N, C-alpha and C positions, 0 to 999 in steps of 0.2 A: 627299279620300276621300268616298264616299256610302255609305249603308247603308239597308237596307229596314227599317221600323219594323214589327217583328213580334216574337212570342215567340222566334223564331229568326233574328235579324238576319244578313243576308249583307253582309259588308264588301267594299268594292272599293277597290283602290289602283292606282297606275300607269296611269292612264287606263283603267280597267277590264281591264287585262291581267293581273290577279290577283284573285282573290276567295276569301273563305273563309267557311264557315258551320258551326256546331255545332248539330246537332239530335238530339233524343231523342223517340221516339214509341211509342205503343202501338196495336195494331189492325192490320188488313189494309191495306196501302198498296202503291200501284203508280204509275208514271208513266201519264199518259193516253195518251201516244203514244211510240214510239221517237224518238230525236232524235240530232242531231249538232251539233258546234260546233267552231269554230276552235281553241279552247285545249285543252291537255292536261288530263285530269281525273285527280285523285288523290283516292281515297276510302278512308278508314281507318275500320274498324269497331271501335268501343269495346265494344259489347255486342251480343248477338244474331247473327242471320244475315240475309244478303240474297242474292237470286238476280238475277245479271246475265245478259243475253243480249248478247253482243258477239262479233264475228268468227265469227259462225254457230255459237257455242257457248253452252250453258247453264253457268254457273259459279256455284257457292255460295261466297260470301265469308263467313268465319267471324270470330268475335271475335279481335283481335290481327292480322288480316291486312289488306293494303294492295293495292288494284287501281289500276293506272295505265293509262289508255286514251288513245291518241294522238289528237290533234286530227282532226276530220271523220270520225271512226269512228262509224256509227250503232249506238246502244245503248240499252237500257232496264234498269230495275231493278224488282224486286217483292218481296213478302214471301215467305220460305219457311214452313214449318210453325211456326217461331218468330217471332210476329208482332211482338214488342217489340224494338226496336233503337235504338242510339245510334251516331252517326257524325260524323265531320268531313270536309267536302268542300271540296277546293281546285280551282280552275281557274286555270291559269297559261300564260303565253307562255313558251316555253323561251328566248327572246331575253333574258329577264330574268336568267338564270343565267350563270355563267362560261362561257366557250366550250368548256371541257373537258366541260361536262355537258349540251350542247345536242344531240348527235348522236341522231336518231332510232333508228338501228341500234343504238346503244349501250344504248338502253332497251328496244326491243321486238324486236330480232332479226327473225325472219320473221314475227311475228304483230302484231296491232293492239293488243294489251293485254299486261300483265305482272302476275301476281299474286305478291305477296311474303308469305310465311308467316314472320313475324319470331319470333325467339326472345324469351323473357320479357324479357331484358335490353334487346334492341333495341326492344321494345314500350314499355318504360319511357322509353328515350331519345326514340322517336319521339312519344310522347304529351306529354312535357315541351316539345319543340319546337313541337308543334302548339297547346298551351295557351299558350305564350309568344306565338305569332303572334296568337292571339285576344286576349290581354291587350293587346298593343300596339295592336291596332285599337280596342279599347274605350277605352284611356287617350289615345292620340294625342299622346304626348309628342314633343318635338322629335326629328326624324330617325327617327321610327317607321317610315316606309315603308322606309327603308334597312335598318333593323333586321329588318323583316320578310322582306325579300328575303334577308338573310343567314342568317336562320333557316331559310328555304326551302332555301338552298344547303347548309346543314348537314344537313337531312333527306335531300336527294338524295344527298349523300356517304355517309350512313348506309345508304341503299338500295343503292348501288353496292357498298359493302363487305359487304353481306349477301347478295350475289349467289349464294353457295353454298347459301343456305338458300331462295332463291325457287323457285317450282314454276309449272308450266304451267297448273295449275288443273284437275286431273283431275276428271271428273264421277263422283260416287259415287252420288247418288240414282238409282233406275231410271228414274223419270219424267223427270228432267233428262237422262239418257242417251238415252232415247227421243226426246225433242225435239231433242237435239243430231244424233242419226243422221237424223232426219227433214230437218232443215236442211242436213245434208251431202248427203243424197240430192237434195233440190231443187237444191243448187248444182251437182251433177253432172248434172243432167237438164233444167235450166231452158229449153234450147233446144227441148224437146219439149213437146207438148200436155198437159202434167200436169193432172191433176184431183184433187180432194180424195179421190174414190172410189178411184181407181187407186192413189194413194199410200197410202191406208189399207189397202187390200188387200195391198200389198207388205210392210206391217208387221203384217199379221194383226190389225188392230184396226178398230173401226167408225169411219166417217166423222165421226159426231158427237162421239165421244170424241177423235179426232185434232184436230178443229176446236177443241174446247173447250181442251184442254191446251196446244195450240200457241199459241193467243192468250193463254192465262194466263201463259205463261212468256216469250214473245217480245215481246207487245204488238202482234204482227202477225196479221191474219187471214191464212188459208192463201194466198189468192190475192193479197193485198197483198205477201206476202214474195216470191212468184215475180216479181212486177213489180219489187220493189226490186232482186232480183238481176239481172234483165235490164237495168234502167236503169244500175245500177252497172257492168256490163260494157260497156254502150254508152258510158258516159262515159269509160271507159279506152280504148276504140277510137277515139272522136272525138278524144281529145287526143293519142293516141299512134300513130295510123296515117293513112294517106292514102285509106283505103277509101272508097267512094261511101256516102252515108247510106242508100240503098236496100239496100246490101250489108250494112251494119251491122245495119239493122233485122232483116233475114232471119237473119243470124248469131246474134242474141240471142233469137230465138224469135217475132218478129212477123211475121205472114203479110201484113199490109198496111201500107204506108208511112204512110198517114193515121192509123192507129191508133197506130203508133209515135210519130209527130210529137206527136199529143195527149197520150199517156201521158207522154212524156218532159218535155214542157213543163209538165204538171201536177205532176210530181215535183221538178223543178229550177227552174222559173220561167223557162227559156229554151228556144227551140226547139233542135233538134240543131245546125243551122248556127250560131246564135248561141253556143252552148255551145262549139263547136269554135273559133271565132273567138277567143272569150275565153281559151280554154285555150292557144292558140297564142301569144296576146299575153303570157302569164305562164307560160312553160314550167316553171319551177321551183316553182310554187305547189301542184301537185297538183290534186285534184278541188275543184270549186266547193263552198262551204259552203252547205247548205240547212238551214234551221231555226236556232233560237237555244237557248241554254242554258236549261233550265227547272228548276223545282223537281222533284227526282227522286222525291220521296216524298209523293205525293198521297194524302190518306185516302180509302178507299173504304167504301162501306156494306157489310154482310155479304152483301147480295144481289149487289152488283157484284163484291165481291172474294173470294167464297167459294173456299176452297182445294179443289183437286181431291183 
């Protein structure tokens, strides 16, 4: 096992296929960039609130709630109006769990995330299991790795049994609802020549305000998000169809093949042709991973992280 020497150590076991970190912070915080990683993410909030942007939705996670995000799903997190928070973060490979608990459909249904609103009793049970995992990591007694995976299994069984109390993560804050609607609008019109001004006019707000709140809650600049949606759709078409690359470029909103090739490689590290060959070579693996897991909670200065 390895750990990072810091006030908030992150412990790794099972050849880094499992990690856990406990963190408590005050002040405005946010990830420097949205990211995605191969491992499933489990984020339990002990105190405060956090705002997630995942699956094109803005989701507020409250005290006693747990959000699960499937591997390779681009996401970011930032402070809400409540700046102080405390959380436990786990990243894990589902292959570590018993086969009955590995199915992606079992956990996520038709979405890329799952928000669990636990009862008080379930919160007590979940926190006990999480604290025992952290204690095993700290003490490293014989068979501690086996014990940690057993505790993780117990936690996942608890979540499965609490299914009737889980929610889809309805957006309540008007600003969060606005950004969710803008992201949905972009997802429905990304093939068009969308502009910040045109989109802001559609929602009857100023372009500068839209630019500011969209970046604040998603981690994307407006144009970056359009590119992300186009590249994500291009990945799907390259892996799942025999269409020519020129046709795919046009289908996802690029007027020029050279621009598509350059943008796609910048986003994925591969040319479209290289990506297609790699995807065909491993048809069951899904989209290629871009980016690595990073610290979710980066301290911002008041000027950088000022709430809207």
